[in-house]
Phi, psi and omega in degrees: 000151182260149178291149178295133180288350179269297184273335180061012180246327182257149179281154171241150181274163177301136180088357178253143180280324183222168173291161182303322181294315179290321179301317182288342178279345177289150174299150181305318181298322179292318178298317179296316180297317181290337180279345180284136179250101178211192184289349179259003184301317181294322178295322177293320178296318177298320178299316178300311183294325177297314181293322176298320178294333178271005178062035174289131178302143183306320181293343182259358182290130177237124179251121180292121185301323185248022181289000000 
């Protein structure tokens, strides 16, 4: 298993963006947007990783649904 890119302490499973604890700390709208599989999915994932790299608190992360 790979470490969570948010907390870097707990493992995340293959196919998951974050560990369960960090995932549940995201706003519902962000979780729904990241769960959608369409042509914008990769852009939303990049948005998540960019915000994590900028140390945006998980509760403040906003993922543009159609980006």
